Each structure stands twice: as structure tokens, then as C-alpha cells.
C-alpha positions as CSV (number, residue, x, y, z in Angstrom):
1,X,0.0,0.0,0.0
2,X,1.3,3.4,-1.0
3,X,1.3,6.3,1.6
4,X,0.1,9.5,-0.1
5,X,2.6,12.2,0.0
6,X,1.1,15.1,2.3
7,X,1.0,18.7,1.3
8,X,3.9,20.7,2.8
9,X,2.9,21.9,6.3
10,X,2.0,25.6,6.7
11,X,5.1,26.0,8.9
12,X,7.3,25.0,5.9
13,X,5.5,27.1,3.3
14,X,5.7,30.1,5.6
15,X,9.4,29.8,5.8
16,X,9.8,29.2,2.1
17,X,7.9,32.5,1.5
18,X,10.0,34.2,4.1
19,X,13.3,33.4,2.3
20,X,11.8,34.1,-1.2
21,X,13.0,37.2,-2.9
22,X,11.0,39.4,-5.3
23,X,10.4,38.0,-8.8
24,X,11.4,34.5,-7.8
25,X,9.3,31.5,-8.1
26,X,9.7,28.4,-5.9
27,X,9.2,24.7,-5.9
28,X,8.8,22.6,-2.8
29,X,10.0,19.2,-3.9
30,X,7.6,16.3,-3.1
31,X,10.4,13.9,-2.0
32,X,11.3,14.5,1.6
33,X,14.6,13.6,3.2
34,X,14.5,11.3,6.4
35,X,17.5,12.1,8.5
36,X,18.0,11.2,12.2
37,X,14.2,10.3,12.4
38,X,13.2,13.9,11.2
39,X,11.8,14.8,7.8
40,X,13.1,17.7,5.8
41,X,11.7,19.5,2.8
42,X,13.9,20.8,-0.1
43,X,12.9,24.0,-2.0
44,X,14.4,25.6,-5.1
45,X,14.1,29.2,-5.9
46,X,14.1,30.2,-9.6
47,X,14.2,33.2,-11.8
48,X,12.6,32.4,-15.1
49,X,13.8,28.8,-15.7
50,X,17.1,28.9,-13.8
51,X,17.5,27.8,-10.2
52,X,19.3,30.6,-8.1
53,X,19.1,29.3,-4.6
54,X,17.7,26.6,-2.4
55,X,16.8,25.9,1.2
56,X,16.2,23.0,3.5
57,X,13.5,23.1,6.1
58,X,12.4,20.7,8.8
59,X,8.7,19.6,8.7
60,X,8.0,21.7,11.9
61,X,9.2,24.8,10.2
62,X,12.8,25.0,11.7
63,X,15.4,26.2,9.3
64,X,18.7,24.7,10.3
65,X,22.1,26.3,9.8
66,X,23.9,25.4,6.7
67,X,27.1,25.5,8.7
68,X,25.9,22.3,10.4
69,X,27.5,19.4,8.7
70,X,24.2,17.4,9.2
71,X,22.4,20.1,7.2
72,X,24.9,19.8,4.4
73,X,24.3,16.0,4.3
74,X,20.6,16.6,4.1
75,X,21.1,19.0,1.2
76,X,23.4,16.6,-0.5
77,X,20.7,13.9,-0.1
78,X,17.9,16.0,-1.5
79,X,19.8,17.2,-4.4
80,X,21.4,13.8,-5.1
81,X,18.2,11.7,-5.1
82,X,16.2,14.2,-7.1
83,X,19.1,14.7,-9.7
84,X,19.9,11.1,-10.1
85,X,16.1,10.1,-10.3
86,X,15.8,12.8,-13.0
87,X,18.7,11.3,-14.9
88,X,17.1,7.9,-14.8
89,X,13.8,9.3,-16.0
90,X,15.4,11.2,-18.8
91,X,18.0,8.7,-20.0
92,X,16.7,5.3,-18.7
93,X,14.0,4.6,-21.4
94,X,16.2,5.5,-24.3
95,X,19.6,4.1,-23.0
96,X,17.9,0.7,-22.0
97,X,16.1,0.3,-25.3
98,X,17.6,-1.8,-27.9
99,X,16.5,-4.4,-30.5
100,X,18.8,-7.3,-29.4
101,X,18.1,-9.0,-32.8
102,X,20.0,-6.2,-34.7
103,X,23.1,-6.8,-32.7
104,X,22.9,-10.5,-32.9
105,X,22.5,-10.3,-36.6
106,X,25.4,-7.9,-36.9
107,X,27.5,-10.4,-35.1
108,X,26.4,-13.3,-37.3
109,X,27.1,-11.2,-40.4
110,X,30.6,-10.3,-39.4
111,X,31.4,-13.9,-38.3
112,X,30.2,-15.3,-41.7
113,X,32.3,-12.9,-43.7
114,X,35.3,-13.6,-41.5
115,X,35.0,-17.3,-42.0
116,X,34.5,-16.8,-45.8
117,X,37.6,-14.5,-46.4
118,X,39.8,-15.6,-43.6
119,X,42.4,-17.3,-45.8
120,X,43.0,-14.0,-47.6
121,X,43.6,-12.0,-44.4
122,X,46.9,-10.6,-43.1
123,X,47.5,-10.8,-39.4
124,X,46.6,-7.2,-39.0
125,X,43.2,-7.7,-40.9
126,X,42.4,-10.8,-38.9
127,X,43.1,-8.9,-35.6
128,X,40.9,-6.0,-36.9
129,X,38.0,-8.4,-37.7
130,X,38.3,-9.9,-34.2
131,X,38.0,-6.5,-32.7
132,X,35.0,-5.6,-34.9
133,X,33.3,-8.8,-34.0
134,X,33.6,-8.0,-30.3
135,X,31.6,-4.8,-30.7
136,X,28.1,-6.3,-30.8
137,X,29.0,-8.8,-28.1
138,X,30.1,-6.0,-25.8
139,X,27.2,-3.8,-26.8
140,X,24.7,-6.4,-25.7
141,X,26.6,-7.1,-22.5
142,X,26.5,-3.4,-21.5
143,X,22.8,-3.1,-22.5
144,X,22.1,-5.8,-20.0
145,X,23.8,-3.8,-17.2
146,X,21.8,-0.6,-18.3
147,X,18.5,-2.5,-18.2
148,X,19.2,-3.9,-14.8
149,X,20.3,-0.5,-13.4
150,X,17.2,1.2,-14.9
151,X,14.9,-1.5,-13.4
152,X,16.6,-1.0,-10.0
153,X,15.9,2.8,-10.2
154,X,12.3,2.2,-10.9
155,X,12.2,-0.2,-8.0
156,X,13.6,2.5,-5.7
157,X,11.2,5.1,-7.0
158,X,8.3,2.6,-6.2
159,X,9.9,2.2,-2.7
160,X,10.0,6.0,-2.2
161,X,6.4,6.3,-3.3
162,X,5.3,3.4,-1.0
163,X,6.8,5.3,1.9
164,X,5.1,8.5,1.0
165,X,7.8,10.1,-1.2
166,X,10.4,9.8,1.6
167,X,14.0,9.1,0.9
168,X,17.0,8.5,3.0
169,X,20.7,7.6,3.0
170,X,20.2,4.0,2.1
171,X,18.0,4.8,-0.9
172,X,20.5,7.5,-2.0
173,X,23.4,5.0,-1.9
174,X,21.5,2.4,-3.8
175,X,20.5,5.0,-6.4
176,X,24.0,6.2,-6.7
177,X,25.3,2.6,-7.3
178,X,22.7,2.0,-9.9
179,X,23.4,5.2,-11.7
180,X,27.2,4.6,-11.6
181,X,26.6,1.2,-13.2
182,X,24.3,2.6,-15.9
183,X,26.6,5.5,-16.6
184,X,29.7,3.4,-17.0
185,X,27.9,0.8,-19.1
186,X,26.8,3.5,-21.5
187,X,30.3,5.0,-21.8
188,X,31.7,1.4,-22.2
189,X,29.4,1.2,-25.3
190,X,30.8,4.4,-26.5
191,X,34.4,3.3,-26.0
192,X,33.7,0.1,-27.9
193,X,32.7,2.4,-30.9
194,X,35.7,4.7,-30.5
195,X,38.4,2.1,-29.9
196,X,37.3,0.0,-32.9
197,X,37.1,2.8,-35.3
198,X,40.4,2.0,-37.1
199,X,39.8,-1.7,-37.0
200,X,36.3,-1.3,-38.6
201,X,37.9,0.8,-41.3
202,X,40.5,-1.7,-42.0
203,X,38.0,-4.5,-42.3
204,X,35.9,-2.4,-44.8
205,X,38.9,-1.6,-46.9
206,X,39.9,-5.3,-47.0
207,X,36.4,-6.5,-48.0
208,X,36.0,-3.8,-50.6
209,X,39.2,-5.0,-52.2
210,X,38.5,-8.8,-51.9
211,X,34.8,-9.1,-52.8
212,X,34.4,-9.4,-56.6
213,X,32.2,-6.9,-58.3
214,X,30.0,-9.6,-59.7
215,X,29.3,-11.0,-56.2
216,X,26.3,-8.9,-55.5
217,X,25.3,-10.8,-52.3
218,X,28.5,-10.1,-50.5
219,X,28.7,-6.5,-51.9
220,X,25.2,-6.0,-50.3
221,X,26.5,-7.4,-47.1
222,X,29.5,-5.1,-47.4
223,X,27.0,-2.2,-47.6
224,X,25.3,-3.3,-44.5
225,X,28.7,-3.4,-42.6
226,X,29.5,0.1,-43.9
227,X,26.1,1.3,-42.7
228,X,26.8,-0.2,-39.2
229,X,30.2,1.4,-39.1
230,X,28.9,4.9,-39.9
231,X,26.3,4.5,-37.1
232,X,29.2,4.0,-34.7
233,X,31.1,7.1,-35.6
234,X,31.4,10.3,-33.5
235,X,32.0,13.9,-34.3
236,X,35.1,15.4,-32.9
237,X,33.4,17.2,-30.0
238,X,31.4,14.1,-29.2
239,X,34.5,12.1,-29.0
240,X,36.2,14.5,-26.7
241,X,33.0,14.5,-24.5
242,X,33.1,10.7,-24.2
243,X,36.8,10.6,-23.3
244,X,36.4,13.5,-20.8
245,X,33.9,11.6,-18.6
246,X,35.9,8.4,-18.3
247,X,37.9,9.7,-15.2
248,X,35.9,9.1,-12.1
249,X,38.3,11.3,-10.1
250,X,37.6,14.2,-12.5
251,X,34.0,13.7,-12.3
252,X,34.0,13.7,-8.5
253,X,36.0,16.9,-8.4
254,X,33.4,18.6,-10.8
255,X,30.7,17.3,-8.5
256,X,32.4,18.9,-5.4
257,X,32.8,22.2,-7.2
258,X,29.2,22.1,-8.2
259,X,28.2,21.5,-4.6
260,X,30.4,24.3,-3.3
261,X,28.5,26.7,-5.7
262,X,25.2,25.3,-4.4
263,X,26.3,25.9,-0.8
264,X,27.3,29.4,-1.7
265,X,23.8,30.3,-2.9
266,X,22.0,28.3,-0.3
267,X,19.6,30.3,2.0
268,X,19.8,28.4,5.1
269,X,21.2,30.6,8.0
270,X,25.0,30.5,8.2
């Protein structure tokens, strides 16, 4: 049975309005944070469509000091759960969707072409073929992780709903683990594409040279392989973005810098 999320208490709304500035709008988030057996509301203040500040308020209307480390933990929880759940809702459906048959068929096609023309391959071409054939296998393996992570996020969302839209440190940690798995699996797919680019080109060059012009069936298969290759290419800026997010340490530093900016604009008392 789901517990209906209650309307924010008047004490909370009054404090939200007290700290609101002219021309700002505000949103009191439905998800409440449970911390040390107390419930806290998170509110974001915006001008037009951009968030300019936020505040954490206990359900009895008390506004804790942001200098208190516990308040900072509550703020992290509120922002973390809401942002990660938002990422899942935005990216989960598209990232987890795939037609498995397409990748299975790609793997079968490459394997057949490899077996047919293997005797004519140099060692370099053979190695390139092996690399190309690993792409659909790796893509499907990572899709499985993405789907499992997305399902975990939906399970956690149902758990929060069942509890009346209440989150806590346990849910936040489980959500973080699920998001990290999903994020890395998606980037692993991108890396498979990036790291196999030259191998795919070498395979296509080899087949273009070896397949006779009169062999229309194999020429048609080559066109399919070329089309698959083109679908895996990245533009220069996209390639740089993929490589930039591989470093967990760098991403953590960026996250900390972002949180420092949030703290600076936070409206809880100092």
C-alpha cells in the first residue's frame, strides 16, 4: 500500500515564502529527506527557468544552519536523489532500449564474412576483424547492465512512493550505485565504438578489395557493414566529451565544485 505524500505543512510554506526574494518562483519538492528520524523539505528558488538558490526546512518549520554538517548532508541527499532520479527518468528509457536482434544479426554477419575471407587476411586484418566482432557482443553485455540499473531505479522510485515520497541515505546510496553502473555501461558502449574505429575501417577496406564486383550478395553485405560502421562514428566534439567523462576522479571533483556553488547560494542561515 502506498502512503500518499502530504501537502507541505503551513510552517514549511511560511518559511519558504519568508526566504523568497522578489520576482522569484519556488518549488517545494515532493520527495522529503529522512535524517535522524526527522523529515526535511527541499525547496528551489528560480528566476525564469534557472535555479538561483535553495533551502532545507524541517517539517516543523525550523530552518537549520547550513554551517551544520548534518544540514549539508541533508542538502546533498535532497539534491542527489532528485537529480539522479531525474537522470534515470530522462535517459533510462532510451539508454535501456535496444533491438537485441539487430546486434545478434550484426555479429552473425561479421562472423560469416570472417569465415569466408579468412584465408586471404593478413595478421593485421584478422586482428581487426576480431575487434569488430567483439563490438556487438560488448554492446549487448552493457545493455544488460543498463537495463538492470534502470529497473533498480524504478524499484527504488516505487519504494519511495510506497513510503510517501520519503528518501534516506540507504536509498540514495543504492541509487548512486545503480546510476554509476548505468553511466559506466553507456560509456563502455561509446568506448567500444571509439576504440574499434580504425579496425572497422581496415575490415571495410579489406572486404572492398577482396569481394568481386560480380558477387552482388557479398557486396550487399558489405554495404550493411559500412552502414553499421557509420552509425558508430562520433563527431570530434562528441569524441572529446566521451573521453572526458571516463575519469571518475575528475567527475568527482566537478561534482564537489558544483556542490560548493550550491552551498554558496543556499539560503539556510549561516
